[in-house]
N, C-alpha and C positions, 0 to 999 in steps of 0.2 A: 417449384424450386427457383429461387431468385438467380439473377445473373452472377452475383458474387459466388454463390454456392456452385453454380455450374462451372465457372472458371476454375475454382479451387479443385473441383472433382476432375475436370479435364487435365489439369496440370499434375494432380496427384496420380491419377491412373495411367497417364502417358509417360511420366518421368519419375516423380519422386518415390513412388512405391517400389520401383525397380533398383533404386540406388542401394549401396551396401548397408548392412546393419549399422547401428549407431556406434558400436564398439569396434568397428573395423579399423585396421591400421591405415586404410585408405580414407583420408579425410576430404570429402567433396562438399561439405556443408549439408550432408544428407539429413541430419537431425533438424537443422534449422529450416530446410526446405519442407520437410514433412510437417513440422510444426506450423509453418506458414499456411500450408494447404489445410491443415486441421482448423486453423482459426477462420479460414474462409468457408469451409464446408460444414462445420459442426454447429449445432444449436448453441452450445457454450464450450469454450476452450480456455482453460486456465493458463497460468504462467508456468514456464519451464516444463511443458509436457513433452512426452516422447512417443511418437508413433513409429513403430518399427516396419521393416521391410515386408512387403506383400500383405499388410493388414487390410482387411476388407471390413468396412463398418458403415452403418446407417448414418444419415445426417441427423438422426434423432439422438445420437450418442452425445453425452456431455462428459467432458473431462475436467476434473478439478485440478488445482495447482499441483505441480510436481507429480502427476500421475501419467499413465501411459497405456498403450495398446501394444501387445507383444507381436513377435514375428509370426507371420501366417495366421494371425487371429482373424476370426470371422464373427462379427457381432451384427446381428440383424435386429431391427426394431429399436425400441427405446431402452436405453441403459445409461446409468450414471456410474462413472469410475472416479474414485478419489475422495479426498476430504472425509475420511472416516475418523470418528472420534471414539476413543476408548476411555473408560472411566473406571473408578473403583466403586463398586456397588456394595451397599450394606446387605446383611444376610436376609432381611425381610424382602427387599426388592429382588434379590437373586431367587429366593424361594417362590415368590409370586410370579415372576417371569417364567421360571422353570415349569410350574404347574400350568401356566397358560401356553406353553410351547414356544416361548419367545427366547431366542438365542441372544445373549448379551456379549458384547465384545469386551 
């Protein structure tokens, strides 16, 4: 783990994760602080992400733009959150995917 990630993890685990939830009436900059730590700690961290209070996550987590990790979430290992694309599929594609066990969004 690089120095940047170690510093981000130290600040996150000692201060930022204990601050109030993002929707609290007490505004201490908690969302910005946790976002800053996420940008230091994570493999990739998009724009306007939200990491909530007490979230525990691996440095292998990647967050896409405007995505987040919830209150008390525990994510171990590799995981990507965000940037999901949904589309309108023609009937042939839907049938082919269904028969192959593929879930379309």
